[in-house]
N, CA, C and O atoms as a GROMACS GRO file, in nm:
protein
  608
    1UNK      N    1 -18.019   3.992  -0.515
    1UNK     CA    2 -18.009   3.899  -0.639
    1UNK      C    3 -18.016   3.748  -0.590
    1UNK      O    4 -18.088   3.666  -0.647
    2UNK      N    5 -17.944   3.721  -0.494
    2UNK     CA    6 -17.941   3.581  -0.445
    2UNK      C    7 -18.074   3.528  -0.412
    2UNK      O    8 -18.096   3.409  -0.436
    3UNK      N    9 -18.168   3.602  -0.361
    3UNK     CA   10 -18.287   3.561  -0.323
    3UNK      C   11 -18.375   3.526  -0.463
    3UNK      O   12 -18.455   3.432  -0.470
    4UNK      N   13 -18.346   3.612  -0.565
    4UNK     CA   14 -18.418   3.584  -0.689
    4UNK      C   15 -18.366   3.462  -0.752
    4UNK      O   16 -18.443   3.386  -0.812
    5UNK      N   17 -18.241   3.441  -0.742
    5UNK     CA   18 -18.173   3.308  -0.804
    5UNK      C   19 -18.232   3.184  -0.728
    5UNK      O   20 -18.258   3.079  -0.788
    6UNK      N   21 -18.252   3.200  -0.592
    6UNK     CA   22 -18.286   3.091  -0.514
    6UNK      C   23 -18.434   3.048  -0.554
    6UNK      O   24 -18.469   2.930  -0.554
    7UNK      N   25 -18.514   3.148  -0.585
    7UNK     CA   26 -18.657   3.125  -0.637
    7UNK      C   27 -18.658   3.069  -0.765
    7UNK      O   28 -18.754   2.999  -0.798
    8UNK      N   29 -18.562   3.091  -0.847
    8UNK     CA   30 -18.549   3.040  -0.990
    8UNK      C   31 -18.499   2.894  -0.998
    8UNK      O   32 -18.528   2.818  -1.090
    9UNK      N   33 -18.422   2.864  -0.894
    9UNK     CA   34 -18.355   2.723  -0.892
    9UNK      C   35 -18.461   2.617  -0.852
    9UNK      O   36 -18.554   2.643  -0.775
   10UNK      N   37 -18.442   2.504  -0.906
   10UNK     CA   38 -18.507   2.371  -0.854
   10UNK      C   39 -18.432   2.338  -0.726
   10UNK      O   40 -18.318   2.382  -0.707
   11UNK      N   41 -18.496   2.260  -0.638
   11UNK     CA   42 -18.424   2.209  -0.525
   11UNK      C   43 -18.296   2.129  -0.569
   11UNK      O   44 -18.300   2.049  -0.662
   12UNK      N   45 -18.190   2.152  -0.503
   12UNK     CA   46 -18.061   2.078  -0.551
   12UNK      C   47 -17.982   2.167  -0.653
   12UNK      O   48 -17.870   2.132  -0.687
   13UNK      N   49 -18.039   2.280  -0.702
   13UNK     CA   50 -17.957   2.366  -0.791
   13UNK      C   51 -17.877   2.459  -0.713
   13UNK      O   52 -17.910   2.493  -0.599
   14UNK      N   53 -17.760   2.505  -0.777
   14UNK     CA   54 -17.669   2.583  -0.697
   14UNK      C   55 -17.647   2.714  -0.756
   14UNK      O   56 -17.659   2.726  -0.878
   15UNK      N   57 -17.614   2.825  -0.676
   15UNK     CA   58 -17.559   2.938  -0.710
   15UNK      C   59 -17.407   2.920  -0.684
   15UNK      O   60 -17.366   2.866  -0.580
   16UNK      N   61 -17.327   2.965  -0.777
   16UNK     CA   62 -17.184   2.926  -0.767
   16UNK      C   63 -17.113   3.073  -0.798
   16UNK      O   64 -17.137   3.134  -0.903
   17UNK      N   65 -17.033   3.119  -0.706
   17UNK     CA   66 -16.954   3.244  -0.709
   17UNK      C   67 -16.796   3.192  -0.714
   17UNK      O   68 -16.751   3.106  -0.638
   18UNK      N   69 -16.728   3.253  -0.811
   18UNK     CA   70 -16.594   3.227  -0.827
   18UNK      C   71 -16.523   3.351  -0.828
   18UNK      O   72 -16.559   3.446  -0.899
   19UNK      N   73 -16.403   3.355  -0.737
   19UNK     CA   74 -16.338   3.474  -0.715
   19UNK      C   75 -16.194   3.435  -0.674
   19UNK      O   76 -16.162   3.320  -0.643
   20UNK      N   77 -16.113   3.535  -0.675
   20UNK     CA   78 -15.976   3.508  -0.622
   20UNK      C   79 -15.975   3.519  -0.466
   20UNK      O   80 -16.057   3.589  -0.406
   21UNK      N   81 -15.879   3.445  -0.404
   21UNK     CA   82 -15.858   3.450  -0.260
   21UNK      C   83 -15.710   3.494  -0.232
   21UNK      O   84 -15.629   3.406  -0.203
   22UNK      N   85 -15.675   3.604  -0.239
   22UNK     CA   86 -15.553   3.647  -0.226
   22UNK      C   87 -15.484   3.633  -0.087
   22UNK      O   88 -15.363   3.644  -0.068
   23UNK      N   89 -15.578   3.608   0.003
   23UNK     CA   90 -15.539   3.602   0.152
   23UNK      C   91 -15.481   3.474   0.188
   23UNK      O   92 -15.426   3.464   0.298
   24UNK      N   93 -15.485   3.383   0.117
   24UNK     CA   94 -15.424   3.250   0.116
   24UNK      C   95 -15.280   3.268   0.109
   24UNK      O   96 -15.232   3.369   0.057
   25UNK      N   97 -15.204   3.172   0.161
   25UNK     CA   98 -15.044   3.185   0.157
   25UNK      C   99 -15.002   3.175   0.010
   25UNK      O  100 -15.038   3.080  -0.059
   26UNK      N  101 -14.927   3.272  -0.036
   26UNK     CA  102 -14.869   3.277  -0.167
   26UNK      C  103 -14.747   3.185  -0.182
   26UNK      O  104 -14.666   3.169  -0.090
   27UNK      N  105 -14.737   3.125  -0.299
   27UNK     CA  106 -14.603   3.039  -0.301
   27UNK      C  107 -14.484   3.142  -0.336
   27UNK      O  108 -14.504   3.258  -0.373
   28UNK      N  109 -14.357   3.082  -0.320
   28UNK     CA  110 -14.259   3.173  -0.347
   28UNK      C  111 -14.249   3.227  -0.497
   28UNK      O  112 -14.283   3.154  -0.590
   29UNK      N  113 -14.204   3.345  -0.517
   29UNK     CA  114 -14.182   3.393  -0.661
   29UNK      C  115 -14.078   3.312  -0.738
   29UNK      O  116 -13.979   3.264  -0.683
   30UNK      N  117 -14.106   3.298  -0.867
   30UNK     CA  118 -14.004   3.228  -0.943
   30UNK      C  119 -13.872   3.287  -0.937
   30UNK      O  120 -13.865   3.407  -0.910
   31UNK      N  121 -13.766   3.222  -0.957
   31UNK     CA  122 -13.632   3.280  -0.965
   31UNK      C  123 -13.621   3.394  -1.074
   31UNK      O  124 -13.669   3.381  -1.187
   32UNK      N  125 -13.555   3.504  -1.030
   32UNK     CA  126 -13.522   3.622  -1.131
   32UNK      C  127 -13.652   3.704  -1.153
   32UNK      O  128 -13.665   3.776  -1.252
   33UNK      N  129 -13.749   3.691  -1.056
   33UNK     CA  130 -13.856   3.788  -1.055
   33UNK      C  131 -13.877   3.872  -0.932
   33UNK      O  132 -13.814   3.842  -0.830
   34UNK      N  133 -13.950   3.963  -0.929
   34UNK     CA  134 -13.977   4.049  -0.815
   34UNK      C  135 -14.133   4.066  -0.805
   34UNK      O  136 -14.197   4.091  -0.907
   35UNK      N  137 -14.195   4.054  -0.686
   35UNK     CA  138 -14.327   4.070  -0.676
   35UNK      C  139 -14.361   4.201  -0.730
   35UNK      O  140 -14.280   4.294  -0.722
   36UNK      N  141 -14.487   4.218  -0.791
   36UNK     CA  142 -14.537   4.350  -0.829
   36UNK      C  143 -14.551   4.425  -0.692
   36UNK      O  144 -14.590   4.363  -0.593
   37UNK      N  145 -14.521   4.550  -0.688
   37UNK     CA  146 -14.521   4.624  -0.567
   37UNK      C  147 -14.676   4.707  -0.559
   37UNK      O  148 -14.687   4.828  -0.573
   38UNK      N  149 -14.772   4.628  -0.538
   38UNK     CA  150 -14.905   4.676  -0.558
   38UNK      C  151 -14.932   4.781  -0.471
   38UNK      O  152 -14.999   4.873  -0.519
   39UNK      N  153 -14.896   4.792  -0.348
   39UNK     CA  154 -14.917   4.894  -0.247
   39UNK      C  155 -14.846   5.014  -0.287
   39UNK      O  156 -14.910   5.120  -0.287
   40UNK      N  157 -14.708   5.014  -0.326
   40UNK     CA  158 -14.650   5.132  -0.373
   40UNK      C  159 -14.713   5.194  -0.497
   40UNK      O  160 -14.716   5.317  -0.506
   41UNK      N  161 -14.763   5.116  -0.593
   41UNK     CA  162 -14.836   5.155  -0.711
   41UNK      C  163 -14.968   5.214  -0.678
   41UNK      O  164 -15.007   5.311  -0.743
   42UNK      N  165 -15.041   5.163  -0.580
   42UNK     CA  166 -15.167   5.228  -0.530
   42UNK      C  167 -15.131   5.358  -0.485
   42UNK      O  168 -15.189   5.457  -0.530
   43UNK      N  169 -15.040   5.366  -0.400
   43UNK     CA  170 -15.001   5.490  -0.336
   43UNK      C  171 -14.960   5.596  -0.436
   43UNK      O  172 -14.987   5.712  -0.408
   44UNK      N  173 -14.899   5.569  -0.550
   44UNK     CA  174 -14.861   5.651  -0.649
   44UNK      C  175 -14.984   5.699  -0.726
   44UNK      O  176 -15.005   5.818  -0.746
   45UNK      N  177 -15.064   5.600  -0.768
   45UNK     CA  178 -15.194   5.663  -0.827
   45UNK      C  179 -15.268   5.760  -0.743
   45UNK      O  180 -15.314   5.863  -0.792
   46UNK      N  181 -15.280   5.727  -0.611
   46UNK     CA  182 -15.354   5.824  -0.520
   46UNK      C  183 -15.282   5.957  -0.524
   46UNK      O  184 -15.345   6.062  -0.532
   47UNK      N  185 -15.159   5.953  -0.520
   47UNK     CA  186 -15.082   6.084  -0.516
   47UNK      C  187 -15.108   6.158  -0.653
   47UNK      O  188 -15.129   6.279  -0.654
   48UNK      N  189 -15.105   6.089  -0.759
   48UNK     CA  190 -15.123   6.162  -0.886
   48UNK      C  191 -15.270   6.217  -0.908
   48UNK      O  192 -15.294   6.323  -0.966
   49UNK      N  193 -15.362   6.136  -0.857
   49UNK     CA  194 -15.497   6.167  -0.874
   49UNK      C  195 -15.551   6.268  -0.760
   49UNK      O  196 -15.659   6.326  -0.769
   50UNK      N  197 -15.465   6.280  -0.657
   50UNK     CA  198 -15.504   6.385  -0.552
   50UNK      C  199 -15.640   6.364  -0.475
   50UNK      O  200 -15.712   6.454  -0.431
   51UNK      N  201 -15.664   6.224  -0.468
   51UNK     CA  202 -15.805   6.185  -0.415
   51UNK      C  203 -15.807   6.053  -0.382
   51UNK      O  204 -15.710   5.982  -0.409
   52UNK      N  205 -15.911   6.006  -0.324
   52UNK     CA  206 -15.941   5.872  -0.299
   52UNK      C  207 -15.958   5.798  -0.433
   52UNK      O  208 -15.993   5.859  -0.534
   53UNK      N  209 -15.937   5.675  -0.433
   53UNK     CA  210 -15.961   5.596  -0.566
   53UNK      C  211 -16.109   5.578  -0.587
   53UNK      O  212 -16.188   5.549  -0.497
   54UNK      N  213 -16.139   5.597  -0.711
   54UNK     CA  214 -16.285   5.580  -0.749
   54UNK      C  215 -16.304   5.467  -0.855
   54UNK      O  216 -16.214   5.423  -0.926
   55UNK      N  217 -16.425   5.430  -0.856
   55UNK     CA  218 -16.464   5.326  -0.959
   55UNK      C  219 -16.611   5.377  -1.002
   55UNK      O  220 -16.709   5.361  -0.930
   56UNK      N  221 -16.614   5.431  -1.114
   56UNK     CA  222 -16.730   5.514  -1.152
   56UNK      C  223 -16.760   5.633  -1.067
   56UNK      O  224 -16.677   5.722  -1.055
   57UNK      N  225 -16.864   5.637  -1.014
   57UNK     CA  226 -16.912   5.749  -0.914
   57UNK      C  227 -16.890   5.718  -0.773
   57UNK      O  228 -16.919   5.796  -0.683
   58UNK      N  229 -16.835   5.598  -0.755
   58UNK     CA  230 -16.813   5.562  -0.604
   58UNK      C  231 -16.673   5.549  -0.578
   58UNK      O  232 -16.588   5.513  -0.659
   59UNK      N  233 -16.651   5.584  -0.443
   59UNK     CA  234 -16.516   5.565  -0.389
   59UNK      C  235 -16.483   5.408  -0.383
   59UNK      O  236 -16.570   5.326  -0.356
   60UNK      N  237 -16.366   5.378  -0.407
   60UNK     CA  238 -16.331   5.222  -0.397
   60UNK      C  239 -16.344   5.191  -0.251
   60UNK      O  240 -16.371   5.074  -0.223
   61UNK      N  241 -16.331   5.270  -0.162
   61UNK     CA  242 -16.340   5.237  -0.010
   61UNK      C  243 -16.480   5.206   0.033
   61UNK      O  244 -16.502   5.134   0.131
   62UNK      N  245 -16.579   5.263  -0.045
   62UNK     CA  246 -16.732   5.247  -0.024
   62UNK      C  247 -16.785   5.104  -0.047
   62UNK      O  248 -16.889   5.058  -0.001
   63UNK      N  249 -16.699   5.042  -0.124
   63UNK     CA  250 -16.752   4.907  -0.150
   63UNK      C  251 -16.746   4.819  -0.039
   63UNK      O  252 -16.650   4.833   0.038
   64UNK      N  253 -16.835   4.723  -0.015
   64UNK     CA  254 -16.844   4.645   0.093
   64UNK      C  255 -16.718   4.542   0.106
   64UNK      O  256 -16.678   4.478   0.010
   65UNK      N  257 -16.669   4.536   0.215
   65UNK     CA  258 -16.560   4.440   0.246
   65UNK      C  259 -16.620   4.290   0.312
   65UNK      O  260 -16.546   4.196   0.343
   66UNK      N  261 -16.750   4.290   0.324
   66UNK     CA  262 -16.798   4.170   0.377
   66UNK      C  263 -16.770   4.052   0.293
   66UNK      O  264 -16.786   4.060   0.172
   67UNK      N  265 -16.727   3.941   0.348
   67UNK     CA  266 -16.697   3.831   0.263
   67UNK      C  267 -16.832   3.772   0.198
   67UNK      O  268 -16.940   3.782   0.255
   68UNK      N  269 -16.816   3.715   0.082
   68UNK     CA  270 -16.945   3.659   0.000
   68UNK      C  271 -17.005   3.560   0.098
   68UNK      O  272 -17.128   3.558   0.104
   69UNK      N  273 -16.934   3.477   0.176
   69UNK     CA  274 -16.998   3.383   0.246
   69UNK      C  275 -17.095   3.436   0.345
   69UNK      O  276 -17.200   3.375   0.364
   70UNK      N  277 -17.069   3.543   0.408
   70UNK     CA  278 -17.151   3.620   0.510
   70UNK      C  279 -17.275   3.665   0.428
   70UNK      O  280 -17.387   3.641   0.472
   71UNK      N  281 -17.260   3.725   0.319
   71UNK     CA  282 -17.373   3.780   0.253
   71UNK      C  283 -17.476   3.672   0.221
   71UNK      O  284 -17.595   3.684   0.250
   72UNK      N  285 -17.421   3.562   0.158
   72UNK     CA  286 -17.505   3.446   0.112
   72UNK      C  287 -17.553   3.382   0.228
   72UNK      O  288 -17.666   3.338   0.210
   73UNK      N  289 -17.504   3.360   0.344
   73UNK     CA  290 -17.543   3.308   0.462
   73UNK      C  291 -17.679   3.367   0.506
   73UNK      O  292 -17.766   3.299   0.560
   74UNK      N  293 -17.691   3.494   0.480
   74UNK     CA  294 -17.811   3.567   0.542
   74UNK      C  295 -17.940   3.547   0.434
   74UNK      O  296 -18.047   3.604   0.454
   75UNK      N  297 -17.918   3.465   0.324
   75UNK     CA  298 -18.025   3.453   0.230
   75UNK      C  299 -18.093   3.322   0.248
   75UNK      O  300 -18.051   3.245   0.335
   76UNK      N  301 -18.188   3.290   0.176
   76UNK     CA  302 -18.256   3.152   0.175
   76UNK      C  303 -18.164   3.039   0.162
   76UNK      O  304 -18.195   2.927   0.202
   77UNK      N  305 -18.042   3.067   0.104
   77UNK     CA  306 -17.958   2.954   0.090
   77UNK      C  307 -17.896   2.909   0.218
   77UNK      O  308 -17.876   2.790   0.239
   78UNK      N  309 -17.866   2.998   0.299
   78UNK     CA  310 -17.803   2.961   0.432
   78UNK      C  311 -17.649   2.954   0.417
   78UNK      O  312 -17.596   3.023   0.330
   79UNK      N  313 -17.583   2.883   0.489
   79UNK     CA  314 -17.441   2.877   0.475
   79UNK      C  315 -17.391   2.810   0.351
   79UNK      O  316 -17.433   2.696   0.328
   80UNK      N  317 -17.305   2.868   0.267
   80UNK     CA  318 -17.251   2.804   0.146
   80UNK      C  319 -17.121   2.708   0.190
   80UNK      O  320 -17.055   2.712   0.294
   81UNK      N  321 -17.110   2.630   0.088
   81UNK     CA  322 -16.968   2.548   0.110
   81UNK      C  323 -16.872   2.624   0.012
   81UNK      O  324 -16.909   2.677  -0.093
   82UNK      N  325 -16.745   2.622   0.060
   82UNK     CA  326 -16.639   2.683  -0.009
   82UNK      C  327 -16.528   2.589  -0.039
   82UNK      O  328 -16.480   2.518   0.050
   83UNK      N  329 -16.485   2.586  -0.169
   83UNK     CA  330 -16.385   2.505  -0.224
   83UNK      C  331 -16.274   2.580  -0.288
   83UNK      O  332 -16.304   2.670  -0.366
   84UNK      N  333 -16.150   2.553  -0.265
   84UNK     CA  334 -16.029   2.621  -0.311
   84UNK      C  335 -15.954   2.546  -0.424
   84UNK      O  336 -15.917   2.430  -0.404
   85UNK      N  337 -15.932   2.608  -0.537
   85UNK     CA  338 -15.840   2.547  -0.629
   85UNK      C  339 -15.712   2.626  -0.650
   85UNK      O  340 -15.720   2.748  -0.663
   86UNK      N  341 -15.602   2.568  -0.654
   86UNK     CA  342 -15.481   2.646  -0.654
   86UNK      C  343 -15.463   2.745  -0.768
   86UNK      O  344 -15.485   2.714  -0.886
   87UNK      N  345 -15.422   2.867  -0.728
   87UNK     CA  346 -15.399   2.974  -0.822
   87UNK      C  347 -15.279   2.946  -0.912
   87UNK      O  348 -15.203   2.854  -0.880
   88UNK      N  349 -15.257   3.014  -1.018
   88UNK     CA  350 -15.147   3.001  -1.100
   88UNK      C  351 -15.032   3.069  -1.041
   88UNK      O  352 -15.041   3.188  -1.011
   89UNK      N  353 -14.913   2.997  -1.020
   89UNK     CA  354 -14.806   3.050  -0.936
   89UNK      C  355 -14.704   3.110  -1.042
   89UNK      O  356 -14.595   3.153  -1.006
   90UNK      N  357 -14.743   3.112  -1.172
   90UNK     CA  358 -14.642   3.146  -1.286
   90UNK      C  359 -14.683   3.267  -1.365
   90UNK      O  360 -14.658   3.275  -1.485
   91UNK      N  361 -14.748   3.365  -1.299
   91UNK     CA  362 -14.775   3.476  -1.390
   91UNK      C  363 -14.667   3.580  -1.378
   91UNK      O  364 -14.646   3.637  -1.271
   92UNK      N  365 -14.595   3.606  -1.494
   92UNK     CA  366 -14.477   3.694  -1.504
   92UNK      C  367 -14.515   3.801  -1.603
   92UNK      O  368 -14.568   3.774  -1.710
   93UNK      N  369 -14.488   3.911  -1.569
   93UNK     CA  370 -14.516   4.037  -1.646
   93UNK      C  371 -14.389   4.121  -1.656
   93UNK      O  372 -14.309   4.124  -1.562
   94UNK      N  373 -14.371   4.192  -1.772
   94UNK     CA  374 -14.265   4.296  -1.763
   94UNK      C  375 -14.331   4.424  -1.721
   94UNK      O  376 -14.448   4.428  -1.682
   95UNK      N  377 -14.245   4.535  -1.730
   95UNK     CA  378 -14.303   4.666  -1.686
   95UNK      C  379 -14.419   4.703  -1.771
   95UNK      O  380 -14.519   4.752  -1.717
   96UNK      N  381 -14.414   4.684  -1.901
   96UNK     CA  382 -14.523   4.728  -1.975
   96UNK      C  383 -14.656   4.649  -1.945
   96UNK      O  384 -14.766   4.704  -1.961
   97UNK      N  385 -14.646   4.527  -1.904
   97UNK     CA  386 -14.756   4.438  -1.866
   97UNK      C  387 -14.817   4.487  -1.737
   97UNK      O  388 -14.939   4.493  -1.720
   98UNK      N  389 -14.720   4.524  -1.640
   98UNK     CA  390 -14.766   4.582  -1.509
   98UNK      C  391 -14.829   4.713  -1.527
   98UNK      O  392 -14.925   4.742  -1.456
   99UNK      N  393 -14.783   4.798  -1.619
   99UNK     CA  394 -14.857   4.932  -1.635
   99UNK      C  395 -14.988   4.923  -1.727
   99UNK      O  396 -15.084   4.998  -1.713
  100UNK      N  397 -14.979   4.832  -1.813
  100UNK     CA  398 -15.115   4.803  -1.879
  100UNK      C  399 -15.224   4.757  -1.788
  100UNK      O  400 -15.336   4.808  -1.785
  101UNK      N  401 -15.184   4.654  -1.709
  101UNK     CA  402 -15.282   4.618  -1.611
  101UNK      C  403 -15.328   4.710  -1.501
  101UNK      O  404 -15.437   4.696  -1.446
  102UNK      N  405 -15.239   4.807  -1.469
  102UNK     CA  406 -15.290   4.907  -1.370
  102UNK      C  407 -15.384   5.004  -1.440
  102UNK      O  408 -15.488   5.045  -1.389
  103UNK      N  409 -15.337   5.039  -1.569
  103UNK     CA  410 -15.410   5.139  -1.635
  103UNK      C  411 -15.553   5.092  -1.693
  103UNK      O  412 -15.636   5.169  -1.741
  104UNK      N  413 -15.566   4.953  -1.682
  104UNK     CA  414 -15.696   4.898  -1.715
  104UNK      C  415 -15.805   4.905  -1.611
  104UNK      O  416 -15.923   4.886  -1.640
  105UNK      N  417 -15.763   4.934  -1.485
  105UNK     CA  418 -15.857   4.928  -1.372
  105UNK      C  419 -15.936   5.073  -1.382
  105UNK      O  420 -15.886   5.176  -1.428
  106UNK      N  421 -16.056   5.059  -1.336
  106UNK     CA  422 -16.148   5.176  -1.365
  106UNK      C  423 -16.107   5.294  -1.266
  106UNK      O  424 -16.138   5.409  -1.299
  107UNK      N  425 -16.039   5.272  -1.149
  107UNK     CA  426 -15.981   5.381  -1.076
  107UNK      C  427 -15.854   5.438  -1.119
  107UNK      O  428 -15.805   5.534  -1.061
  108UNK      N  429 -15.796   5.377  -1.226
  108UNK     CA  430 -15.670   5.428  -1.264
  108UNK      C  431 -15.673   5.442  -1.424
  108UNK      O  432 -15.571   5.429  -1.491
  109UNK      N  433 -15.794   5.468  -1.477
  109UNK     CA  434 -15.811   5.479  -1.626
  109UNK      C  435 -15.721   5.596  -1.681
  109UNK      O  436 -15.698   5.694  -1.611
  110UNK      N  437 -15.678   5.586  -1.793
  110UNK     CA  438 -15.573   5.690  -1.846
  110UNK      C  439 -15.635   5.840  -1.840
  110UNK      O  440 -15.569   5.940  -1.812
  111UNK      N  441 -15.768   5.838  -1.870
  111UNK     CA  442 -15.822   5.977  -1.876
  111UNK      C  443 -15.835   6.045  -1.742
  111UNK      O  444 -15.852   6.167  -1.737
  112UNK      N  445 -15.827   5.969  -1.632
  112UNK     CA  446 -15.836   6.036  -1.496
  112UNK      C  447 -15.706   6.122  -1.475
  112UNK      O  448 -15.705   6.220  -1.401
  113UNK      N  449 -15.592   6.075  -1.547
  113UNK     CA  450 -15.476   6.145  -1.511
  113UNK      C  451 -15.465   6.273  -1.597
  113UNK      O  452 -15.374   6.354  -1.577
  114UNK      N  453 -15.557   6.290  -1.691
  114UNK     CA  454 -15.542   6.414  -1.768
  114UNK      C  455 -15.404   6.443  -1.831
  114UNK      O  456 -15.338   6.356  -1.888
  115UNK      N  457 -15.366   6.573  -1.817
  115UNK     CA  458 -15.230   6.603  -1.877
  115UNK      C  459 -15.107   6.539  -1.814
  115UNK      O  460 -14.998   6.536  -1.872
  116UNK      N  461 -15.131   6.486  -1.687
  116UNK     CA  462 -15.026   6.427  -1.608
  116UNK      C  463 -15.011   6.276  -1.637
  116UNK      O  464 -14.940   6.210  -1.562
  117UNK      N  465 -15.079   6.213  -1.748
  117UNK     CA  466 -15.063   6.072  -1.769
  117UNK      C  467 -14.920   6.045  -1.806
  117UNK      O  468 -14.862   5.953  -1.748
  118UNK      N  469 -14.855   6.118  -1.899
  118UNK     CA  470 -14.709   6.081  -1.921
  118UNK      C  471 -14.620   6.088  -1.808
  118UNK      O  472 -14.522   6.014  -1.800
  119UNK      N  473 -14.651   6.179  -1.717
  119UNK     CA  474 -14.561   6.185  -1.590
  119UNK      C  475 -14.585   6.073  -1.508
  119UNK      O  476 -14.490   6.013  -1.458
  120UNK      N  477 -14.712   6.034  -1.487
  120UNK     CA  478 -14.744   5.913  -1.401
  120UNK      C  479 -14.672   5.791  -1.468
  120UNK      O  480 -14.611   5.710  -1.398
  121UNK      N  481 -14.679   5.779  -1.591
  121UNK     CA  482 -14.610   5.649  -1.658
  121UNK      C  483 -14.477   5.651  -1.631
  121UNK      O  484 -14.421   5.548  -1.594
  122UNK      N  485 -14.406   5.778  -1.647
  122UNK     CA  486 -14.267   5.788  -1.627
  122UNK      C  487 -14.221   5.762  -1.472
  122UNK      O  488 -14.116   5.707  -1.441
  123UNK      N  489 -14.305   5.805  -1.394
  123UNK     CA  490 -14.272   5.778  -1.245
  123UNK      C  491 -14.295   5.636  -1.207
  123UNK      O  492 -14.218   5.581  -1.128
  124UNK      N  493 -14.412   5.565  -1.267
  124UNK     CA  494 -14.426   5.418  -1.236
  124UNK      C  495 -14.313   5.348  -1.302
  124UNK      O  496 -14.261   5.256  -1.238
  125UNK      N  497 -14.271   5.375  -1.415
  125UNK     CA  498 -14.164   5.297  -1.477
  125UNK      C  499 -14.024   5.316  -1.391
  125UNK      O  500 -13.942   5.223  -1.385
  126UNK      N  501 -14.004   5.434  -1.331
  126UNK     CA  502 -13.897   5.441  -1.247
  126UNK      C  503 -13.908   5.356  -1.114
  126UNK      O  504 -13.814   5.292  -1.070
  127UNK      N  505 -14.007   5.362  -1.067
  127UNK     CA  506 -14.057   5.269  -0.948
  127UNK      C  507 -14.024   5.117  -0.993
  127UNK      O  508 -13.953   5.043  -0.925
  128UNK      N  509 -14.071   5.087  -1.092
  128UNK     CA  510 -14.060   4.942  -1.140
  128UNK      C  511 -13.910   4.909  -1.162
  128UNK      O  512 -13.863   4.801  -1.126
  129UNK      N  513 -13.835   5.006  -1.224
  129UNK     CA  514 -13.674   4.966  -1.248
  129UNK      C  515 -13.629   4.957  -1.109
  129UNK      O  516 -13.563   4.856  -1.084
  130UNK      N  517 -13.646   5.029  -1.024
  130UNK     CA  518 -13.581   5.031  -0.895
  130UNK      C  519 -13.626   4.892  -0.827
  130UNK      O  520 -13.546   4.832  -0.755
  131UNK      N  521 -13.741   4.847  -0.848
  131UNK     CA  522 -13.787   4.727  -0.770
  131UNK      C  523 -13.740   4.591  -0.841
  131UNK      O  524 -13.735   4.488  -0.774
  132UNK      N  525 -13.710   4.590  -0.962
  132UNK     CA  526 -13.678   4.461  -1.021
  132UNK      C  527 -13.546   4.486  -1.115
  132UNK      O  528 -13.560   4.550  -1.220
  133UNK      N  529 -13.432   4.440  -1.082
  133UNK     CA  530 -13.316   4.451  -1.174
  133UNK      C  531 -13.335   4.380  -1.309
  133UNK      O  532 -13.277   4.416  -1.412
  134UNK      N  533 -13.422   4.278  -1.302
  134UNK     CA  534 -13.440   4.194  -1.413
  134UNK      C  535 -13.539   4.251  -1.505
  134UNK      O  536 -13.532   4.222  -1.624
  135UNK      N  537 -13.631   4.330  -1.462
  135UNK     CA  538 -13.747   4.395  -1.545
  135UNK      C  539 -13.860   4.286  -1.531
  135UNK      O  540 -13.967   4.307  -1.588
  136UNK      N  541 -13.844   4.177  -1.463
  136UNK     CA  542 -13.952   4.072  -1.467
  136UNK      C  543 -14.026   4.081  -1.342
  136UNK      O  544 -13.959   4.094  -1.240
  137UNK      N  545 -14.165   4.077  -1.331
  137UNK     CA  546 -14.241   4.090  -1.218
  137UNK      C  547 -14.330   3.971  -1.206
  137UNK      O  548 -14.395   3.933  -1.304
  138UNK      N  549 -14.337   3.911  -1.091
  138UNK     CA  550 -14.432   3.811  -1.054
  138UNK      C  551 -14.568   3.853  -0.988
  138UNK      O  552 -14.570   3.931  -0.892
  139UNK      N  553 -14.665   3.804  -1.035
  139UNK     CA  554 -14.795   3.838  -0.982
  139UNK      C  555 -14.869   3.708  -0.941
  139UNK      O  556 -14.867   3.614  -1.020
  140UNK      N  557 -14.932   3.697  -0.826
  140UNK     CA  558 -15.008   3.577  -0.784
  140UNK      C  559 -15.149   3.646  -0.744
  140UNK      O  560 -15.160   3.720  -0.646
  141UNK      N  561 -15.246   3.615  -0.823
  141UNK     CA  562 -15.382   3.672  -0.790
  141UNK      C  563 -15.452   3.592  -0.672
  141UNK      O  564 -15.558   3.631  -0.623
  142UNK      N  565 -15.392   3.485  -0.633
  142UNK     CA  566 -15.433   3.412  -0.517
  142UNK      C  567 -15.498   3.272  -0.570
  142UNK      O  568 -15.505   3.246  -0.690
  143UNK      N  569 -15.540   3.196  -0.479
  143UNK     CA  570 -15.619   3.070  -0.507
  143UNK      C  571 -15.759   3.113  -0.563
  143UNK      O  572 -15.813   3.220  -0.537
  144UNK      N  573 -15.807   3.024  -0.637
  144UNK     CA  574 -15.942   3.041  -0.674
  144UNK      C  575 -16.049   2.992  -0.566
  144UNK      O  576 -16.052   2.874  -0.530
  145UNK      N  577 -16.119   3.070  -0.524
  145UNK     CA  578 -16.229   3.031  -0.430
  145UNK      C  579 -16.356   3.024  -0.508
  145UNK      O  580 -16.399   3.116  -0.577
  146UNK      N  581 -16.421   2.892  -0.491
  146UNK     CA  582 -16.539   2.861  -0.537
  146UNK      C  583 -16.651   2.840  -0.428
  146UNK      O  584 -16.648   2.741  -0.355
  147UNK      N  585 -16.747   2.935  -0.420
  147UNK     CA  586 -16.843   2.930  -0.315
  147UNK      C  587 -16.974   2.880  -0.388
  147UNK      O  588 -17.021   2.929  -0.490
  148UNK      N  589 -17.022   2.778  -0.319
  148UNK     CA  590 -17.136   2.692  -0.356
  148UNK      C  591 -17.251   2.715  -0.270
  148UNK      O  592 -17.238   2.676  -0.154
  149UNK      N  593 -17.373   2.776  -0.307
  149UNK     CA  594 -17.485   2.795  -0.238
  149UNK      C  595 -17.592   2.694  -0.305
  149UNK      O  596 -17.620   2.704  -0.424
  150UNK      N  597 -17.645   2.606  -0.233
  150UNK     CA  598 -17.730   2.501  -0.292
  150UNK      C  599 -17.876   2.519  -0.233
  150UNK      O  600 -17.892   2.528  -0.111
  151UNK      N  601 -17.983   2.524  -0.320
  151UNK     CA  602 -18.126   2.536  -0.280
  151UNK      C  603 -18.149   2.418  -0.208
  151UNK      O  604 -18.102   2.314  -0.255
  152UNK      N  605 -18.215   2.416  -0.098
  152UNK     CA  606 -18.258   2.291  -0.045
  152UNK      C  607 -18.383   2.236  -0.096
  152UNK      O  608 -18.425   2.129  -0.053
   0.00000   0.00000   0.00000
């Protein structure tokens, strides 16, 4: 796709990819919140679904982990420029928000749990209650990474 975009752009035109960069250092969570236990939730989902996590017909693990910069670098664009913008440090969710967010993911869609959906929801709520005495959870999606590849 990048090669097609390159051909469509006039010289000086750019392809811009915007994504989250959760590998950058996170700020401290706001007082009275607990970080969302992402790994524990992922393990719970895997336990209930008795399989690898899927996205459509593919295993989540099958998706490339190559960084966008490396992929773009091999195209006619060459090495892109990367700029970071600070991520929002104040995303706070309650247990319902954490649950809804997870069930909105393709690999954890409600229909995948079948008759065990209510059991999964109850178990996840127990996990969240243990993790946060206040019931407030902090999430930090990471800084915003802006990758700019310009046609020469």
